[in-house]
C-alpha positions in Angstrom: 74.0 49.2 62.5 73.9 50.3 66.1 77.6 51.3 65.9 76.9 53.2 62.7 74.0 55.0 64.2 76.1 55.9 67.3 78.8 57.2 65.0 76.4 59.4 63.2 75.0 60.7 66.4 78.4 61.5 67.9 79.5 63.3 64.7 76.3 65.4 64.8 76.9 66.3 68.5 80.6 67.2 67.8 79.6 69.3 64.8 77.1 71.2 66.8 79.7 71.6 69.6 82.3 72.9 67.2 79.8 75.3 65.5 78.9 76.6 68.9 82.5 77.1 69.8 83.2 78.9 66.5 80.2 81.2 67.0 81.1 82.0 70.6 84.7 82.7 69.9 83.8 84.8 66.8 81.2 86.8 68.8 83.6 87.4 71.7 86.3 88.6 69.3 83.9 91.0 67.6 83.1 92.6 71.0 86.8 92.9 71.7 87.4 94.5 68.3 84.7 97.1 69.0 86.0 97.8 72.4 89.6 98.4 71.2 88.4 100.5 68.2 86.4 102.8 70.5 89.3 103.2 73.0 91.7 103.9 70.1 89.4 106.6 68.6 89.1 108.3 72.0 92.9 108.2 72.6 93.6 109.5 69.1 91.8 112.7 70.0 93.7 113.1 73.3 97.1 112.6 71.5 96.2 115.0 68.8 95.3 117.7 71.4 98.5 117.1 73.3 100.5 117.4 70.1 98.9 120.8 69.3 99.5 122.0 72.8 103.2 121.0 72.5 103.5 122.8 69.2 102.1 126.0 70.9 104.5 125.6 73.8 107.5 125.2 71.5 106.6 128.4 69.6 106.2 130.2 73.0 109.6 129.1 74.1 111.1 130.3 70.8 109.5 133.7 71.2 110.8 133.9 74.8 114.3 133.0 73.8 114.2 135.6 71.0 112.8 138.2 73.4 115.5 137.7 76.0 118.3 137.6 73.5 117.1 140.9 72.0 116.8 142.5 75.4 120.3 141.4 76.3 121.7 143.1 73.2 120.3 146.4 74.3 121.1 146.0 78.0 124.0 148.4 79.1 124.4 146.8 82.5 126.8 143.7 82.2 125.2 142.0 85.2 121.7 142.4 83.8 122.9 141.4 80.4 124.1 138.1 81.8 120.7 137.6 83.5 118.9 138.2 80.2 121.1 135.7 78.5 120.4 133.1 81.2 116.7 133.6 80.6 117.3 133.1 76.8 119.4 130.0 77.4 116.7 128.6 79.7 114.0 129.2 77.1 116.1 127.5 74.4 116.7 124.5 76.7 113.0 124.4 77.4 112.2 124.4 73.6 114.7 121.6 73.0 113.1 119.5 75.7 109.6 120.2 74.4 110.6 119.2 70.8 111.9 115.9 72.2 108.6 115.4 74.1 106.7 116.2 70.9 108.6 113.5 69.1 107.5 111.0 71.7 104.0 112.2 71.3 104.2 111.7 67.5 105.6 108.1 68.1 102.6 107.4 70.3 100.3 108.7 67.6 102.0 106.6 65.0 101.7 103.5 67.2 98.0 104.2 67.6 97.6 104.4 63.8 99.4 101.1 63.3 97.2 99.5 65.9 94.1 100.9 64.1 95.4 99.1 60.9 95.8 95.9 63.0 92.2 96.2 64.1 91.1 96.7 60.5 93.0 93.5 59.6 91.3 91.7 62.5 87.9 92.9 61.3 88.6 91.3 57.9 89.4 88.0 59.6 86.1 88.5 61.6 84.2 88.8 58.3 85.8 85.5 57.2 84.9 83.7 60.4 81.3 84.9 60.3 81.1 83.3 56.9 82.6 80.1 58.3 79.8 80.1 60.9 77.2 80.1 58.1 78.9 77.7 55.7 81.4 74.9 56.2 84.7 76.3 54.9 87.1 74.3 52.7 90.5 73.3 53.8 92.2 76.1 51.7 89.9 78.7 53.2 90.7 77.6 56.7 94.4 77.6 55.9 94.1 81.2 54.5 92.3 82.4 57.7 95.0 80.7 59.8 97.7 82.5 57.8 95.9 85.8 58.4 95.9 85.3 62.2 99.6 84.3 62.1 100.4 87.6 60.3 98.3 89.5 62.8 100.3 87.9 65.7 103.5 89.0 64.0 102.3 92.6 63.6 101.3 92.7 67.3 104.7 91.4 68.3 106.1 94.5 66.5 103.7 96.7 68.3 104.7 95.2 71.7 108.4 95.9 71.1 107.7 99.5 69.9 105.4 100.2 72.8 107.9 98.8 75.3 110.6 101.1 73.8 108.3 104.1 74.1 107.1 103.4 77.6 110.7 102.7 78.8 111.9 105.9 77.2 109.1 107.9 79.0 110.0 106.4 82.3 113.6 107.5 81.8 112.6 111.0 80.7 110.2 111.4 83.7 113.0 110.3 86.1 115.4 112.7 84.6 112.9 115.6 84.7 112.2 114.8 88.3 115.9 115.0 89.2 116.3 118.3 87.4 113.2 119.7 89.1 114.5 118.8 92.5 117.9 120.2 91.8 116.6 123.6 90.7 113.9 123.7 93.4 116.7 123.3 95.9 118.7 126.0 94.2 115.7 128.4 94.5 115.3 127.6 98.2 119.1 128.0 98.8 119.0 131.5 97.2 116.6 132.6 99.9 115.5 136.2 99.7 118.5 138.1 98.3 118.6 141.8 98.6 121.0 142.4 95.7 119.0 143.1 92.5 121.2 140.9 90.4 120.8 138.0 92.8 117.1 138.5 92.8 117.1 138.2 89.0 119.3 135.1 89.2 116.7 133.6 91.6 114.0 134.5 89.1 116.0 132.6 86.4 116.2 129.6 88.6 112.4 129.8 89.4 111.7 130.1 85.7 113.7 126.9 85.1 111.7 125.1 87.8 108.4 126.2 86.2 109.6 125.0 82.7 110.6 121.6 84.1 107.2 121.3 85.8 105.5 121.9 82.5 107.8 119.3 80.8 107.2 116.8 83.6 103.4 117.2 83.4 103.5 116.6 79.6 105.7 113.5 80.0 103.3 112.1 82.6 100.4 112.7 80.3 102.2 110.8 77.5 102.9 108.0 80.0 99.2 107.8 80.6 98.6 107.5 76.9 101.2 104.8 76.7 99.4 102.9 79.5 96.2 103.1 77.6 97.9 101.7 74.5 99.1 98.8 76.5 95.5 98.0 77.6 94.3 98.3 74.0 97.1 96.1 72.8 96.0 93.5 75.4 92.5 93.7 74.0 93.8 93.2 70.4 95.8 90.2 71.6 92.7 88.7 73.1 91.0 89.2 69.7 93.7 87.1 68.0 93.4 84.5 70.8 89.7 84.1 70.2 90.1 84.1 66.4 92.7 81.4 66.6 90.5 79.4 68.9 87.6 79.8 66.4 89.8 78.4 63.6 90.9 75.5 65.8 87.2 74.7 66.4 86.8 74.1 62.7 89.0 71.0 62.8 
């Protein structure tokens, strides 16, 4: 009888302990979901604004290229015509680089959207776990919840790979932009203060290229900061899964 009473007592203690662990883990995961959702919503606005600015910059570069090409066609001086064409080529190159940056921005936005879907999935699991805290779940219900968490882990593995690719790509693009900036900045410095009108215009072309690269570099750095924020949010989402998994383990 004493052993039986002790067994009942231990079972009751363990049940309370597991219930407390489930509730704690579920509550912590809920806080992490809310934090990640808030951060994603804020970042979404920044990314959308950056994309709009990039679109405007692309259109401006197109207009500049068209303007300089047109002026070259009507320029009688061969030397100045060549300068105008250099300006046009620079504007076209700038446009090409901006379009590439815009694609990276779109990739970041897409990643953010996928991570939003992951959070929505995590919230569904949260609803299930809250139900478990109120009523002892059946074995099939626990198994179903476990499968949901496993699927969420797989989705986040995909996000990790995609985010690593984007951030690595940004690092490479920033390094390349930095090298180009230094190269043309040195060219501007080497040209000094030319007296010949054509040479002055050539320096102006080089300076225009420096200015364009500076814009591209700044935009790339902004996207890199977005990527860093996504990394932080992904860590929060992974912590959500960690706590949800621990909550399910507490049911056994």
